[in-house]
C-alpha positions as CSV (number, residue, x, y, z in Angstrom):
1,M,-5.7,32.2,-8.7
2,S,-2.6,33.7,-10.1
3,E,-2.5,35.9,-13.1
4,A,-0.7,33.3,-15.1
5,S,-3.4,30.7,-14.2
6,Q,-6.1,33.1,-15.2
7,T,-4.4,33.7,-18.5
8,R,-4.1,29.9,-19.1
9,R,-7.7,29.4,-18.2
10,S,-8.7,32.2,-20.6
11,D,-6.6,30.6,-23.4
12,R,-8.4,27.2,-22.9
13,E,-11.8,29.0,-23.0
14,T,-10.8,30.8,-26.2
15,A,-9.8,27.4,-27.8
16,R,-13.2,25.9,-26.9
17,E,-15.0,29.0,-28.4
18,T,-12.9,28.8,-31.5
19,K,-13.8,25.1,-32.0
20,K,-17.5,25.9,-31.6
21,T,-17.2,28.8,-34.2
22,D,-15.3,26.5,-36.6
23,I,-18.0,23.9,-36.4
24,Q,-20.7,26.5,-37.0
25,N,-18.8,27.8,-40.0
26,G,-19.0,24.4,-41.6
27,E,-15.7,22.9,-40.6
28,S,-15.8,19.2,-39.7
29,R,-15.8,18.3,-36.0
30,Q,-12.5,16.5,-36.4
31,D,-10.8,19.4,-38.1
32,A,-12.1,21.8,-35.4
33,K,-11.0,19.5,-32.7
34,D,-7.5,19.2,-34.3
35,A,-7.3,23.0,-34.5
36,K,-8.4,23.4,-30.9
37,H,-5.7,21.0,-29.7
38,A,-3.0,22.8,-31.8
39,L,-4.0,26.1,-30.2
40,K,-3.9,24.6,-26.7
41,S,-0.5,23.0,-27.4
42,T,0.9,26.4,-28.6
43,D,-0.6,28.1,-25.5
44,R,0.8,25.3,-23.2
45,A,4.3,25.7,-24.8
46,Q,4.2,29.4,-24.2
47,W,3.0,28.9,-20.6
48,K,6.0,26.6,-20.0
49,A,8.4,29.0,-21.8
50,D,7.3,31.7,-19.5
51,G,8.5,29.6,-16.6
52,N,5.0,28.5,-15.4
53,S,4.1,25.0,-14.4
54,I,0.9,23.7,-13.0
55,G,2.8,21.3,-10.7
56,V,5.1,24.0,-9.4
57,T,2.2,26.4,-8.8
58,A,0.2,23.7,-6.8
59,D,3.3,22.6,-5.0
60,T,4.2,26.1,-4.0
61,T,0.7,26.8,-2.8
62,L,0.7,23.6,-0.7
63,S,4.1,24.2,0.6
64,D,3.1,27.7,1.7
65,A,-0.1,26.5,3.3
66,A,1.9,23.8,5.2
67,K,4.3,26.4,6.5
68,D,1.4,28.6,7.7
69,V,-0.2,25.8,9.5
70,A,3.2,24.7,11.2
71,T,3.7,28.3,12.3
72,E,0.2,28.6,13.7
73,I,0.7,25.4,15.6
74,A,4.1,26.5,16.9
75,D,2.7,29.8,18.0
76,N,-0.5,28.4,19.5
77,P,0.0,24.8,20.6
78,E,-3.1,25.0,22.9
79,S,-5.3,25.3,19.7
80,L,-4.7,21.6,19.1
81,L,-6.6,20.6,22.3
């Protein structure tokens, strides 16, 4: 997992923990939920501003994997038998 992905996952976990804390501190569930979503939206906007994208990350990974497989097959065609 890339560093950017780990950061985003950590941001989402922080948002969930913040929501739990808000509820424990007496905030209504709806207000805590709204605050969590606002935090996630801010984090997502920053993620995109940094040039990251879930689709691009997955696409790049799949593209690289496909290239590796094609190279392996070209180098060792007998492995398909």
